[in-house]
C-alpha positions as a Markdown table, in Angstrom:
| # | Residue | x | y | z |
|---|---|---|---|---|
| 1 | Unk | -151.2 | -140.3 | -86.6 |
| 2 | Unk | -148.4 | -140.8 | -89.0 |
| 3 | Unk | -147.4 | -137.2 | -88.6 |
| 4 | Unk | -147.4 | -137.5 | -84.8 |
| 5 | Unk | -145.2 | -140.6 | -84.9 |
| 6 | Unk | -142.7 | -138.7 | -87.2 |
| 7 | Unk | -142.6 | -135.7 | -84.8 |
| 8 | Unk | -142.0 | -138.0 | -81.8 |
| 9 | Unk | -139.2 | -139.7 | -83.6 |
| 10 | Unk | -137.6 | -136.4 | -84.3 |
| 11 | Unk | -137.9 | -135.3 | -80.7 |
| 12 | Unk | -136.2 | -138.6 | -79.6 |
| 13 | Unk | -133.5 | -138.0 | -82.2 |
| 14 | Unk | -132.7 | -134.6 | -80.5 |
| 15 | Unk | -132.8 | -136.0 | -77.0 |
| 16 | Unk | -130.5 | -139.0 | -77.6 |
| 17 | Unk | -127.4 | -136.9 | -78.5 |
| 18 | Unk | -127.9 | -134.9 | -75.3 |
| 19 | Unk | -128.1 | -138.0 | -73.2 |
| 20 | Unk | -125.0 | -139.3 | -74.8 |
| 21 | Unk | -123.1 | -136.1 | -74.1 |
| 22 | Unk | -124.3 | -136.2 | -70.5 |
| 23 | Unk | -123.1 | -139.8 | -70.1 |
| 24 | Unk | -119.7 | -138.9 | -71.6 |
| 25 | Unk | -119.3 | -136.0 | -69.3 |
| 26 | Unk | -120.2 | -138.1 | -66.2 |
| 27 | Unk | -117.8 | -140.8 | -67.3 |
| 28 | Unk | -115.0 | -138.2 | -67.8 |
| 29 | Unk | -115.6 | -136.7 | -64.3 |
| 30 | Unk | -115.7 | -140.2 | -62.7 |
| 31 | Unk | -112.5 | -141.2 | -64.5 |
| 32 | Unk | -110.8 | -137.9 | -63.3 |
| 33 | Unk | -112.0 | -138.6 | -59.7 |
| 34 | Unk | -110.6 | -142.1 | -59.7 |
| 35 | Unk | -107.3 | -140.9 | -61.2 |
| 36 | Unk | -106.8 | -138.2 | -58.7 |
| 37 | Unk | -107.5 | -140.6 | -55.8 |
| 38 | Unk | -105.1 | -143.1 | -57.2 |
| 39 | Unk | -102.2 | -140.6 | -57.6 |
| 40 | Unk | -99.8 | -140.9 | -54.7 |
| 41 | Unk | -98.8 | -137.8 | -52.7 |
| 42 | Unk | -95.2 | -136.8 | -53.4 |
| 43 | Unk | -92.8 | -138.3 | -50.9 |
| 44 | Unk | -91.1 | -135.6 | -48.9 |
| 45 | Unk | -87.4 | -135.7 | -49.2 |
| 46 | Unk | -85.4 | -135.7 | -46.0 |
| 47 | Unk | -84.0 | -132.3 | -45.1 |
| 48 | Unk | -80.3 | -132.2 | -45.1 |
| 49 | Unk | -79.6 | -130.4 | -41.8 |
| 50 | Unk | -76.2 | -128.8 | -41.7 |
| 51 | Unk | -74.8 | -129.0 | -38.2 |
| 52 | Unk | -72.7 | -126.1 | -37.1 |
| 53 | Unk | -69.1 | -126.8 | -37.2 |
| 54 | Unk | -68.0 | -127.1 | -33.5 |
| 55 | Unk | -64.8 | -125.3 | -34.4 |
| 56 | Unk | -66.8 | -122.3 | -35.5 |
| 57 | Unk | -68.6 | -122.0 | -32.1 |
| 58 | Unk | -67.1 | -119.1 | -30.1 |
| 59 | Unk | -66.1 | -120.1 | -26.6 |
| 60 | Unk | -65.2 | -117.4 | -24.1 |
| 61 | Unk | -61.7 | -118.5 | -22.9 |
| 62 | Unk | -62.0 | -116.5 | -19.7 |
| 63 | Unk | -65.3 | -118.0 | -18.8 |
| 64 | Unk | -64.0 | -121.4 | -19.6 |
| 65 | Unk | -61.0 | -120.9 | -17.4 |
| 66 | Unk | -63.2 | -119.7 | -14.5 |
| 67 | Unk | -65.4 | -122.8 | -14.8 |
| 68 | Unk | -62.4 | -125.1 | -14.8 |
| 69 | Unk | -60.9 | -123.4 | -11.7 |
| 70 | Unk | -64.1 | -123.6 | -9.7 |
| 71 | Unk | -64.7 | -127.2 | -10.7 |
| 72 | Unk | -61.2 | -128.2 | -9.8 |
| 73 | Unk | -61.1 | -126.7 | -6.3 |
| 74 | Unk | -64.8 | -126.6 | -5.4 |
| 75 | Unk | -67.8 | -128.9 | -5.0 |
| 76 | Unk | -70.6 | -126.8 | -6.6 |
| 77 | Unk | -72.9 | -128.3 | -9.1 |
| 78 | Unk | -72.8 | -127.1 | -12.7 |
| 79 | Unk | -75.9 | -125.0 | -12.2 |
| 80 | Unk | -74.4 | -123.4 | -9.0 |
| 81 | Unk | -71.2 | -122.6 | -10.9 |
| 82 | Unk | -73.2 | -120.8 | -13.6 |
| 83 | Unk | -75.0 | -118.7 | -10.9 |
| 84 | Unk | -71.7 | -117.9 | -9.2 |
| 85 | Unk | -69.9 | -116.9 | -12.4 |
| 86 | Unk | -72.9 | -115.0 | -13.9 |
| 87 | Unk | -73.3 | -113.0 | -10.7 |
| 88 | Unk | -69.5 | -112.5 | -10.3 |
| 89 | Unk | -68.9 | -111.2 | -13.8 |
| 90 | Unk | -71.8 | -108.8 | -13.4 |
| 91 | Unk | -70.6 | -107.4 | -10.1 |
| 92 | Unk | -66.9 | -107.7 | -9.8 |
| 93 | Unk | -64.3 | -105.3 | -11.3 |
| 94 | Unk | -61.7 | -108.0 | -11.0 |
| 95 | Unk | -63.4 | -111.5 | -11.1 |
| 96 | Unk | -60.1 | -113.4 | -10.9 |
| 97 | Unk | -59.2 | -111.8 | -7.6 |
| 98 | Unk | -62.6 | -112.6 | -6.2 |
| 99 | Unk | -62.4 | -116.2 | -7.3 |
| 100 | Unk | -59.0 | -116.7 | -5.7 |
| 101 | Unk | -60.3 | -115.2 | -2.5 |
| 102 | Unk | -63.4 | -117.5 | -2.6 |
| 103 | Unk | -61.0 | -120.4 | -2.9 |
| 104 | Unk | -59.1 | -119.3 | 0.2 |
| 105 | Unk | -62.2 | -118.4 | 2.1 |
| 106 | Unk | -64.3 | -121.5 | 1.6 |
| 107 | Unk | -63.1 | -123.6 | -1.4 |
| 108 | Unk | -66.3 | -122.5 | -3.1 |
| 109 | Unk | -68.5 | -124.1 | -0.4 |
| 110 | Unk | -71.9 | -122.3 | -0.4 |
| 111 | Unk | -72.8 | -123.5 | 3.1 |
| 112 | Unk | -69.4 | -122.8 | 4.7 |
| 113 | Unk | -69.5 | -121.0 | 8.1 |
| 114 | Unk | -66.8 | -119.7 | 10.3 |
| 115 | Unk | -67.1 | -118.9 | 14.0 |
| 116 | Unk | -63.9 | -117.0 | 14.2 |
| 117 | Unk | -64.1 | -113.6 | 15.8 |
| 118 | Unk | -67.3 | -111.7 | 16.7 |
| 119 | Unk | -68.8 | -111.7 | 13.2 |
| 120 | Unk | -69.3 | -115.2 | 11.7 |
| 121 | Unk | -68.4 | -115.6 | 8.1 |
| 122 | Unk | -70.8 | -117.3 | 5.8 |
| 123 | Unk | -71.0 | -118.7 | 2.3 |
| 124 | Unk | -68.5 | -118.8 | -0.6 |
| 125 | Unk | -67.1 | -115.4 | 0.3 |
| 126 | Unk | -67.3 | -115.8 | 4.1 |
| 127 | Unk | -69.1 | -112.5 | 4.4 |
| 128 | Unk | -69.2 | -111.3 | 8.0 |
| 129 | Unk | -72.3 | -110.0 | 9.8 |
| 130 | Unk | -70.5 | -106.7 | 10.1 |
| 131 | Unk | -70.0 | -106.5 | 6.4 |
| 132 | Unk | -73.6 | -107.5 | 5.7 |
| 133 | Unk | -74.9 | -104.9 | 8.1 |
| 134 | Unk | -72.8 | -102.3 | 6.3 |
| 135 | Unk | -74.0 | -103.4 | 2.9 |
| 136 | Unk | -77.7 | -103.3 | 4.0 |
| 137 | Unk | -77.2 | -99.8 | 5.4 |
| 138 | Unk | -75.6 | -98.4 | 2.3 |
| 139 | Unk | -77.8 | -100.2 | -0.2 |
| 140 | Unk | -81.2 | -100.1 | 1.5 |
| 141 | Unk | -81.5 | -103.9 | 1.6 |
| 142 | Unk | -82.6 | -106.1 | 4.5 |
| 143 | Unk | -80.6 | -109.3 | 4.0 |
| 144 | Unk | -80.2 | -111.6 | 7.0 |
| 145 | Unk | -77.1 | -113.6 | 7.8 |
| 146 | Unk | -78.9 | -116.8 | 6.6 |
| 147 | Unk | -79.3 | -115.2 | 3.2 |
| 148 | Unk | -75.5 | -115.3 | 2.7 |
| 149 | Unk | -75.8 | -119.1 | 2.0 |
| 150 | Unk | -77.5 | -118.0 | -1.3 |
| 151 | Unk | -74.6 | -117.9 | -3.8 |
| 152 | Unk | -76.0 | -115.0 | -5.7 |
| 153 | Unk | -76.5 | -112.8 | -2.6 |
| 154 | Unk | -73.1 | -113.8 | -1.2 |
| 155 | Unk | -71.3 | -112.9 | -4.4 |
| 156 | Unk | -73.1 | -109.5 | -4.7 |
| 157 | Unk | -72.3 | -108.6 | -1.1 |
| 158 | Unk | -68.7 | -109.8 | -1.1 |
| 159 | Unk | -67.9 | -107.9 | -4.4 |
| 160 | Unk | -69.3 | -104.8 | -2.9 |
| 161 | Unk | -67.3 | -105.2 | 0.3 |
| 162 | Unk | -64.1 | -105.7 | -1.6 |
| 163 | Unk | -64.6 | -102.5 | -3.8 |
| 164 | Unk | -66.1 | -100.5 | -0.9 |
| 165 | Unk | -62.8 | -100.5 | 0.9 |
| 166 | Unk | -61.7 | -97.7 | -1.4 |
| 167 | Unk | -64.2 | -95.4 | 0.4 |
| 168 | Unk | -62.2 | -95.9 | 3.5 |
| 169 | Unk | -58.9 | -95.0 | 1.8 |
| 170 | Unk | -57.7 | -98.5 | 1.0 |
| 171 | Unk | -56.4 | -98.6 | -2.5 |
| 172 | Unk | -54.3 | -101.0 | -4.5 |
| 173 | Unk | -54.8 | -104.7 | -5.1 |
| 174 | Unk | -52.7 | -106.0 | -2.2 |
| 175 | Unk | -54.2 | -103.6 | 0.4 |
| 176 | Unk | -57.8 | -104.4 | -0.8 |
| 177 | Unk | -57.2 | -108.1 | -0.4 |
| 178 | Unk | -55.8 | -107.6 | 3.1 |
| 179 | Unk | -58.7 | -105.4 | 3.9 |
| 180 | Unk | -61.2 | -108.0 | 2.8 |
| 181 | Unk | -59.7 | -110.4 | 5.4 |
| 182 | Unk | -58.8 | -108.0 | 8.2 |
| 183 | Unk | -60.8 | -104.9 | 7.7 |
| 184 | Unk | -60.0 | -101.5 | 6.2 |
| 185 | Unk | -58.4 | -100.2 | 9.4 |
| 186 | Unk | -55.5 | -102.6 | 9.6 |
| 187 | Unk | -55.0 | -102.7 | 5.9 |
| 188 | Unk | -54.1 | -99.1 | 5.6 |
| 189 | Unk | -50.8 | -99.7 | 7.3 |
| 190 | Unk | -50.0 | -103.1 | 5.9 |
| 191 | Unk | -48.6 | -104.3 | 2.6 |
| 192 | Unk | -48.0 | -108.0 | 3.6 |
| 193 | Unk | -50.0 | -110.7 | 5.2 |
| 194 | Unk | -50.3 | -114.5 | 5.2 |
| 195 | Unk | -53.8 | -114.1 | 3.7 |
| 196 | Unk | -52.4 | -112.1 | 0.9 |
| 197 | Unk | -49.7 | -114.8 | 0.3 |
| 198 | Unk | -52.4 | -117.5 | 0.1 |
| 199 | Unk | -54.6 | -115.5 | -2.3 |
| 200 | Unk | -51.5 | -114.7 | -4.5 |
| 201 | Unk | -50.7 | -118.4 | -4.6 |
| 202 | Unk | -54.3 | -119.1 | -5.7 |
| 203 | Unk | -53.7 | -116.7 | -8.5 |
| 204 | Unk | -50.8 | -118.8 | -9.7 |
| 205 | Unk | -53.0 | -121.9 | -9.6 |
| 206 | Unk | -55.6 | -120.0 | -11.6 |
| 207 | Unk | -53.1 | -119.1 | -14.3 |
| 208 | Unk | -52.0 | -122.7 | -14.5 |
| 209 | Unk | -55.6 | -123.8 | -15.5 |
């Protein structure tokens, strides 16, 4: 019996250190868990956003001048002005001339209509029904007179009409301007007209912008 008690005590002596080690490990893990939960997350520093220097932004001086001209003499919204100028600069060989003619034709009024003559003019460029018919025939489109109140369509067609006069033997700035107003037939034998004078004056106004 004495031997059994001695053996049991030895076994207990071996177990106790293991239990102590286990308790220490658990305590360490618990302490680490509590510490990690108590540590605050790093505060994000505000990002210093460098705004672009306005002076470094490249502004197209020609486009800016066009916008000022249309705003000064027209009544289009900013959105409509962007449509007009985007379409104009894509389709016109001489956008300045077209702008000055638009001013004379309608003061940039998209719904303008003229009942002079047999072919009513419509839109910013006062495109006639005869001119529209010619455009449709040559370009395979089917635009209707009412479509000319659409700024984009009106600009496309009017630019084509102005340049298309060369196919009828009308060359030179002055004659092409006259032809836009009177037709290519009369323009061939004319170098002056009141319409040309008015458009030329509009060019002076444009240059003063």
